[in-house]
KEKE-3310 file (N, C-alpha, C; in steps of 0.2 Angstrom, whole numbers, plus 5000, padded with zeros to 4 digits):
npx = (5593:5582:5565:5552:5551:5542:5530:5519:5515:5523:5534:5544:5557:5565:5579:5586:5596:5610:5611:5607:5600:5597:5592:5578:5575:5566:5553:5553:5553:5541:5532:5534:5526:5516:5520:5533:5547:5559:5574:5585:5602:5607:5616:5633:5631:5631:5633:5633:5641:5652:5649:5656:5655:5652:5647:5636:5629:5624:5610:5593:5587:5596:5595:5582:5583:5591:5581:5571:5579:5581:5568:5566:5577:5574:5562:5550:5534:5524:5524:5522:5528:5539:5547:5560:5565:5577:5574:5560:5559:5564:5555:5544:5548:5549:5535:5529:5534:5542:5555:5558:5547:5541:5540:5529:5517:5521:5522:5512:5507:5512:5523:5528:5541:5544:5547:5545:5539:5546:5559:5565:5576:5586:5588:5592:5605:5611:5613:5621:5632:5637:5636:5646:5658:5661:5664:5678:5682:5690:5684:5670:5661:5663:5658:5645:5640:5641:5632:5620:5618:5617:5606:5596:5583:5577:5568:5562:5573:5578:5592:5598:5594:5600:5613:5613:5611:5622:5632:5628:5631:5644:5661:5677:5692:5707:5717:5713:5703:5686:5671:5656:5646:5646:5649:5657:5656:5643:5636:5637:5625:5618:5625:5630:5618:5608:5594:5588:5580:5568:5554:5540:5535:5536:5528:5515:5512:5509:5498:5494:5489:5495:5504:5510:5521:5525:5538:5534:5542:5551:5563:5565:5554:5541:5526:5518:5522:5517:5503:5502:5504:5492:5484:5486:5491:5491:5484:5473:5465:5461:5469:5479:5486:5491:5500:5506:5520:5522:5535:5546:5558:5567:5571:5556:5559:5553:5550:5543:5528:5516:5520:5523:5511:5504:5510:5508:5494:5490:5496:5490:5477:5478:5482:5480:5463:5462:5472:5468)
npy = (5479:5490:5496:5507:5504:5506:5500:5486:5476:5465:5465:5455:5458:5450:5449:5445:5432:5436:5449:5462:5467:5480:5483:5483:5496:5506:5499:5496:5509:5513:5504:5507:5516:5509:5497:5487:5484:5472:5470:5459:5455:5441:5427:5427:5438:5456:5464:5454:5439:5428:5411:5398:5385:5382:5372:5366:5376:5386:5385:5382:5375:5379:5392:5394:5390:5400:5411:5407:5409:5422:5427:5423:5430:5443:5444:5441:5436:5433:5436:5445:5441:5446:5442:5443:5434:5422:5426:5425:5411:5406:5411:5403:5390:5392:5395:5383:5374:5362:5361:5369:5367:5375:5387:5387:5392:5405:5413:5425:5430:5429:5436:5433:5439:5438:5424:5407:5390:5382:5385:5391:5381:5386:5399:5397:5391:5402:5410:5402:5403:5416:5420:5414:5420:5434:5450:5461:5479:5494:5507:5514:5520:5511:5499:5503:5505:5492:5485:5492:5486:5472:5471:5477:5471:5473:5484:5501:5512:5526:5538:5541:5530:5520:5523:5522:5508:5503:5508:5501:5488:5486:5480:5480:5474:5465:5470:5483:5485:5484:5474:5465:5464:5450:5433:5423:5409:5406:5402:5389:5383:5382:5373:5362:5358:5355:5354:5362:5373:5368:5366:5362:5352:5359:5371:5365:5363:5376:5387:5400:5416:5421:5431:5433:5441:5442:5446:5453:5450:5440:5427:5418:5414:5406:5408:5397:5390:5399:5397:5384:5385:5391:5381:5371:5366:5380:5387:5380:5382:5395:5405:5411:5424:5430:5442:5451:5461:5474:5479:5474:5461:5449:5454:5463:5479:5484:5497:5508:5517:5509:5496:5496:5499:5488:5478:5484:5485:5471:5466:5474:5469:5457:5459:5461:5465:5477:5484:5488)
npz = (5638:5646:5646:5651:5665:5675:5673:5675:5667:5655:5641:5632:5620:5608:5598:5581:5573:5570:5576:5588:5604:5603:5591:5594:5598:5593:5594:5607:5613:5608:5614:5627:5634:5640:5644:5652:5645:5639:5632:5627:5624:5616:5621:5615:5607:5604:5619:5628:5635:5626:5621:5631:5627:5613:5604:5610:5617:5608:5604:5602:5613:5623:5623:5627:5640:5645:5643:5653:5664:5663:5665:5679:5685:5684:5690:5683:5680:5670:5652:5637:5621:5609:5594:5583:5569:5574:5587:5587:5586:5598:5606:5602:5606:5619:5623:5619:5629:5629:5630:5642:5653:5663:5656:5648:5653:5655:5644:5637:5625:5607:5596:5580:5571:5555:5556:5557:5560:5551:5540:5525:5515:5505:5509:5522:5519:5513:5524:5533:5525:5526:5539:5548:5544:5547:5539:5540:5543:5539:5543:5551:5542:5531:5537:5539:5526:5522:5530:5527:5514:5517:5525:5518:5516:5528:5526:5525:5533:5542:5539:5552:5559:5552:5555:5569:5570:5564:5573:5585:5581:5580:5583:5589:5582:5587:5579:5576:5566:5561:5565:5563:5578:5585:5590:5579:5580:5583:5572:5572:5577:5566:5558:5566:5571:5562:5560:5570:5569:5564:5569:5571:5579:5592:5589:5587:5600:5605:5614:5614:5609:5592:5582:5566:5557:5541:5530:5515:5504:5509:5509:5518:5526:5519:5510:5509:5520:5531:5528:5531:5545:5549:5548:5557:5574:5585:5575:5572:5582:5580:5584:5577:5568:5552:5544:5530:5527:5517:5506:5513:5516:5524:5539:5543:5550:5561:5564:5559:5559:5555:5557:5570:5576:5573:5581:5594:5595:5594:5606:5616:5614:5620:5633:5651:5656:5663:5657:5645)
capx = (5590:5575:5561:5546:5552:5537:5524:5518:5514:5530:5535:5551:5558:5571:5582:5588:5602:5617:5609:5608:5594:5596:5587:5572:5574:5560:5548:5553:5551:5533:5528:5535:5521:5511:5523:5540:5550:5565:5577:5591:5607:5608:5623:5637:5629:5631:5636:5633:5647:5652:5648:5662:5653:5648:5643:5630:5625:5621:5605:5586:5586:5599:5592:5575:5585:5592:5575:5568:5583:5580:5562:5567:5581:5570:5555:5544:5529:5522:5526:5521:5534:5540:5554:5562:5569:5579:5570:5553:5559:5565:5548:5540:5549:5547:5528:5528:5536:5545:5562:5557:5540:5538:5539:5523:5512:5523:5521:5505:5505:5518:5523:5534:5543:5547:5549:5540:5542:5550:5562:5567:5583:5591:5589:5597:5611:5614:5615:5627:5638:5640:5636:5652:5664:5659:5670:5681:5682:5694:5681:5663:5657:5663:5653:5638:5638:5640:5625:5614:5617:5615:5600:5591:5577:5573:5564:5565:5576:5581:5599:5600:5593:5606:5619:5613:5611:5629:5636:5627:5633:5651:5665:5684:5696:5714:5721:5710:5698:5679:5668:5649:5646:5644:5653:5656:5654:5636:5633:5637:5618:5615:5630:5630:5611:5605:5586:5586:5574:5562:5551:5533:5533:5535:5523:5509:5510:5508:5491:5493:5488:5501:5504:5515:5522:5529:5540:5531:5548:5555:5565:5566:5547:5537:5519:5515:5523:5512:5497:5502:5503:5485:5480:5488:5493:5486:5480:5467:5460:5459:5474:5485:5485:5497:5500:5512:5522:5525:5542:5551:5560:5569:5565:5554:5563:5548:5553:5538:5521:5511:5522:5523:5504:5501:5512:5505:5487:5490:5498:5485:5471:5479:5484:5475:5458:5463:5476:5465)
capy = (5486:5490:5502:5507:5500:5508:5496:5480:5471:5465:5463:5453:5459:5447:5450:5440:5428:5440:5455:5464:5469:5487:5483:5484:5502:5509:5495:5497:5516:5514:5500:5508:5520:5505:5491:5486:5481:5470:5468:5456:5453:5434:5424:5428:5444:5462:5465:5447:5435:5423:5404:5394:5379:5384:5367:5365:5382:5390:5380:5384:5373:5382:5399:5394:5390:5407:5415:5405:5412:5429:5428:5422:5435:5450:5443:5442:5430:5432:5442:5445:5440:5449:5439:5443:5428:5418:5428:5421:5403:5406:5412:5398:5384:5394:5395:5376:5371:5356:5362:5372:5366:5381:5393:5387:5396:5412:5417:5427:5431:5428:5439:5431:5443:5434:5418:5401:5383:5379:5390:5389:5379:5390:5405:5395:5390:5408:5413:5398:5405:5422:5422:5412:5423:5441:5454:5467:5485:5499:5512:5514:5521:5505:5494:5505:5503:5484:5483:5494:5482:5466:5472:5481:5468:5476:5489:5508:5515:5533:5538:5541:5523:5516:5525:5519:5501:5502:5509:5495:5482:5486:5477:5482:5468:5467:5474:5489:5485:5484:5469:5464:5462:5444:5427:5419:5402:5406:5399:5382:5381:5380:5368:5357:5356:5357:5355:5366:5378:5364:5366:5361:5349:5364:5375:5362:5363:5382:5388:5407:5420:5421:5436:5431:5446:5440:5451:5450:5448:5436:5421:5413:5412:5406:5409:5390:5389:5402:5394:5378:5388:5393:5374:5366:5369:5386:5389:5376:5385:5402:5409:5413:5429:5431:5449:5452:5467:5475:5482:5471:5454:5446:5454:5470:5482:5486:5504:5513:5517:5504:5490:5497:5499:5481:5475:5487:5483:5464:5465:5477:5465:5451:5461:5461:5469:5483:5488:5489)
capz = (5639:5649:5645:5654:5671:5680:5672:5678:5661:5653:5634:5630:5613:5607:5592:5577:5574:5570:5578:5595:5607:5601:5585:5596:5601:5591:5596:5614:5615:5607:5619:5634:5637:5643:5646:5654:5639:5640:5625:5629:5619:5617:5622:5609:5603:5608:5626:5632:5634:5621:5625:5632:5624:5607:5601:5614:5620:5603:5602:5604:5619:5628:5623:5631:5647:5646:5644:5659:5669:5663:5669:5686:5688:5684:5693:5678:5681:5663:5648:5630:5618:5602:5592:5576:5567:5579:5593:5587:5587:5605:5609:5601:5610:5626:5623:5619:5635:5628:5633:5648:5655:5666:5652:5644:5656:5656:5638:5636:5617:5604:5589:5576:5565:5549:5559:5557:5562:5546:5536:5518:5515:5502:5513:5528:5516:5512:5531:5535:5521:5528:5547:5551:5542:5546:5536:5544:5539:5542:5546:5553:5536:5527:5540:5538:5519:5521:5534:5523:5509:5519:5529:5514:5516:5533:5524:5526:5539:5541:5540:5559:5561:5549:5559:5576:5569:5563:5580:5590:5578:5579:5588:5587:5583:5590:5574:5575:5561:5564:5563:5567:5585:5587:5590:5573:5582:5584:5566:5573:5578:5559:5555:5570:5573:5555:5560:5576:5567:5561:5576:5570:5586:5597:5587:5588:5607:5607:5615:5615:5602:5588:5576:5562:5552:5536:5525:5508:5500:5513:5506:5523:5528:5513:5511:5510:5528:5535:5526:5536:5552:5550:5548:5563:5581:5587:5570:5572:5587:5578:5588:5573:5562:5548:5541:5526:5527:5510:5505:5517:5516:5530:5542:5545:5556:5567:5566:5556:5563:5553:5560:5578:5578:5573:5587:5600:5595:5596:5613:5620:5614:5624:5639:5656:5654:5666:5654:5638)
cpx = (5583:5572:5555:5546:5546:5531:5525:5518:5521:5530:5543:5552:5565:5573:5584:5595:5609:5616:5610:5601:5592:5592:5580:5570:5567:5553:5547:5550:5543:5529:5528:5531:5516:5514:5530:5542:5557:5568:5584:5596:5608:5615:5627:5635:5630:5636:5636:5639:5646:5652:5655:5661:5649:5644:5637:5626:5622:5616:5598:5585:5589:5597:5585:5577:5587:5586:5572:5572:5582:5573:5563:5572:5578:5563:5549:5540:5527:5524:5523:5528:5534:5547:5555:5567:5570:5575:5563:5553:5560:5558:5543:5541:5548:5539:5526:5529:5539:5552:5562:5550:5537:5536:5532:5518:5515:5523:5514:5502:5512:5518:5529:5535:5547:5550:5543:5543:5546:5553:5565:5574:5588:5593:5594:5604:5615:5617:5621:5633:5641:5641:5643:5658:5662:5665:5672:5682:5687:5690:5673:5659:5657:5658:5646:5636:5637:5633:5619:5613:5614:5608:5595:5584:5573:5568:5567:5567:5579:5588:5601:5599:5598:5612:5619:5614:5619:5633:5634:5629:5640:5655:5672:5688:5703:5718:5718:5704:5691:5675:5661:5650:5643:5649:5652:5654:5647:5632:5633:5630:5616:5619:5630:5623:5607:5597:5584:5580:5568:5558:5543:5531:5532:5529:5516:5507:5508:5500:5490:5492:5495:5499:5510:5516:5527:5531:5538:5536:5553:5557:5566:5559:5543:5530:5516:5516:5518:5505:5496:5501:5496:5481:5482:5490:5488:5482:5473:5462:5459:5463:5479:5482:5491:5496:5507:5513:5526:5531:5547:5552:5561:5573:5562:5557:5559:5550:5548:5531:5517:5513:5522:5516:5501:5503:5508:5498:5486:5491:5492:5479:5472:5482:5479:5469:5459:5468:5474:5464)
cpy = (5485:5497:5502:5503:5501:5504:5489:5474:5471:5462:5461:5454:5456:5447:5444:5437:5432:5447:5456:5466:5477:5488:5484:5491:5506:5506:5496:5504:5516:5510:5503:5513:5516:5499:5491:5482:5479:5467:5465:5455:5445:5432:5424:5434:5450:5462:5459:5444:5430:5416:5401:5387:5380:5378:5365:5370:5387:5386:5383:5382:5377:5390:5399:5393:5397:5412:5413:5409:5419:5431:5428:5428:5442:5449:5444:5435:5428:5437:5440:5444:5442:5446:5440:5437:5423:5420:5425:5414:5402:5406:5406:5392:5386:5393:5387:5372:5364:5356:5364:5372:5372:5387:5393:5391:5404:5416:5419:5428:5431:5432:5436:5435:5440:5428:5413:5395:5379:5385:5387:5387:5383:5396:5403:5394:5396:5411:5409:5401:5411:5423:5420:5415:5430:5445:5459:5473:5490:5505:5510:5515:5515:5500:5496:5504:5496:5482:5486:5489:5475:5466:5476:5477:5470:5481:5496:5509:5522:5533:5538:5534:5519:5517:5521:5511:5499:5503:5503:5489:5481:5483:5478:5476:5470:5471:5481:5490:5483:5478:5468:5461:5456:5438:5423:5412:5401:5402:5392:5379:5379:5374:5362:5354:5358:5358:5358:5370:5374:5362:5365:5357:5354:5369:5372:5362:5370:5383:5395:5410:5421:5426:5435:5437:5443:5445:5448:5448:5443:5429:5416:5410:5412:5406:5402:5388:5392:5400:5387:5380:5389:5386:5369:5370:5374:5388:5386:5379:5393:5407:5412:5418:5430:5438:5449:5459:5469:5479:5480:5463:5451:5451:5461:5472:5484:5493:5509:5512:5511:5497:5490:5497:5492:5478:5477:5484:5476:5463:5468:5472:5459:5452:5460:5466:5476:5488:5490:5497)
cpz = (5642:5648:5649:5661:5676:5679:5674:5672:5657:5645:5634:5622:5611:5599:5587:5577:5575:5573:5586:5598:5605:5595:5587:5599:5600:5594:5604:5617:5614:5612:5626:5638:5641:5646:5648:5648:5640:5634:5627:5623:5621:5618:5615:5605:5607:5614:5630:5630:5629:5625:5625:5629:5618:5604:5604:5616:5614:5600:5605:5611:5625:5629:5627:5638:5649:5647:5651:5665:5669:5667:5676:5689:5689:5687:5689:5678:5674:5659:5641:5626:5610:5600:5585:5574:5572:5586:5593:5588:5594:5608:5608:5605:5617:5627:5623:5625:5635:5631:5640:5650:5658:5662:5648:5647:5657:5650:5637:5629:5614:5597:5586:5570:5560:5552:5558:5559:5557:5541:5530:5518:5511:5506:5519:5525:5515:5519:5534:5531:5524:5535:5550:5549:5541:5544:5542:5540:5543:5545:5547:5547:5532:5530:5539:5531:5518:5524:5530:5517:5511:5522:5525:5515:5523:5532:5525:5533:5538:5542:5547:5561:5558:5553:5566:5575:5568:5570:5585:5587:5577:5585:5585:5588:5585:5585:5572:5570:5565:5561:5566:5574:5587:5587:5584:5574:5583:5578:5567:5575:5571:5556:5559:5572:5567:5556:5567:5575:5564:5568:5576:5577:5591:5595:5588:5595:5610:5608:5617:5609:5599:5583:5572:5557:5547:5531:5518:5503:5503:5509:5511:5526:5522:5515:5512:5517:5532:5534:5531:5543:5554:5550:5553:5569:5583:5582:5570:5577:5586:5582:5584:5568:5559:5544:5537:5526:5521:5511:5510:5515:5523:5534:5543:5551:5562:5569:5563:5559:5561:5557:5568:5580:5578:5579:5593:5600:5597:5603:5617:5620:5619:5631:5644:5654:5657:5662:5647:5637)
residu = (MET:GLU:TRP:GLY:ALA:GLN:HIS:GLU:ASP:VAL:VAL:ILE:ALA:TRP:HIS:GLY:LEU:ALA:ARG:THR:GLY:ARG:ASP:MET:ASP:GLU:LEU:ALA:GLN:HIS:LEU:SER:SER:ARG:TYR:ARG:VAL:ILE:CYS:PRO:ASP:THR:LEU:GLY:ARG:GLY:LEU:SER:GLN:TRP:SER:PRO:ASP:PRO:ALA:ASN:GLU:TYR:THR:LEU:ALA:PHE:TYR:ALA:LYS:LEU:ALA:ALA:ALA:LEU:PHE:ASP:GLN:LEU:GLY:ILE:GLY:GLN:ALA:HIS:TRP:VAL:GLY:THR:SER:MET:GLY:GLY:ALA:ILE:GLY:THR:VAL:CYS:ALA:ALA:GLY:LEU:TYR:GLU:PRO:ALA:MET:LYS:THR:ARG:ILE:LYS:SER:LEU:VAL:LEU:ASN:ASP:ASN:ALA:PRO:GLN:LEU:ALA:GLU:PRO:ALA:LEU:ALA:ARG:ILE:ARG:ALA:TYR:ALA:GLY:ASN:PRO:PRO:ALA:PHE:GLU:THR:MET:ALA:GLN:LEU:GLU:ALA:PHE:LEU:ARG:GLN:VAL:TYR:LYS:PRO:PHE:GLY:TRP:LEU:SER:ASP:ALA:GLN:TRP:ARG:ARG:LEU:SER:GLU:THR:SER:ALA:ARG:ARG:LEU:PRO:ASP:GLY:ARG:ILE:THR:PRO:HIS:TYR:ASP:PRO:GLN:MET:VAL:ARG:GLN:LEU:THR:ASP:HIS:ALA:ASP:ASP:TYR:LEU:ILE:TRP:ASN:HIS:TYR:ASP:GLN:VAL:ARG:VAL:PRO:VAL:LEU:CYS:LEU:ARG:GLY:ALA:GLU:SER:ASP:LEU:VAL:LEU:ARG:GLU:THR:THR:ASP:GLU:MET:MET:ALA:ARG:GLY:PRO:GLY:LEU:GLN:GLY:LEU:VAL:ARG:VAL:VAL:GLU:ILE:GLU:GLY:CYS:GLY:HIS:ALA:PRO:ALA:LEU:ASN:VAL:PRO:ALA:GLN:LEU:ASP:LEU:VAL:MET:SER:PHE:ILE:ASP:ARG:HIS:ALA:ARG:PRO:ALA:ASP:GLN)
# end
């Protein structure tokens, strides 16, 4: 999805592990008064194709390659990056430049929405347990009820937002039932590459401003981890700010004014002077 195509400055808004780019609708609409906002569906999610090589392509290294190709295809020289969960990790490895060296100079700022260079193992184990075996439902109402429960840590969503989240998360199976809109094989990133999200070595190479939004109740991003982020890598250079989002776990939905304004003001601060 593309929003605000008339603008020169670009924001990439990248979704989480088992989600789609449509999660970013509220953020994209909010930012599109000043920015061109690109919200991709990652390989294996939403309307993107599924990987023909899931053992090797559902990895941060390959996602970084896809991001570089996205920049090239859309003629994007530099962009601000907002990433929820997995999307934040992709932004981190792109800004580090260890996988795709050219990307190091193409990321202008980085918003990590409940993502960090180290994730809590119990929460990862929980994700491994459910992500590879998505349930199937007879009706959309059943899917919505399931998603409301699973994504309760997102925080407050209106009924209309829950309905849209459900509609954009639905895929019809051959037997007519409905299941979440992703390739179950994408969980192989967590099973075949157990340390793929342990990316301190990438984080330490980041040299752009970072805003970390931590869900105050998150079981994935621990406070001790955000403390360490402040004490190394870009944190040592005063480039990192951590804000805890009350009433949310993993991960804030970026759909209410306080969260939207946080992201907008951060990006504005690090945009070109002419756009201030």
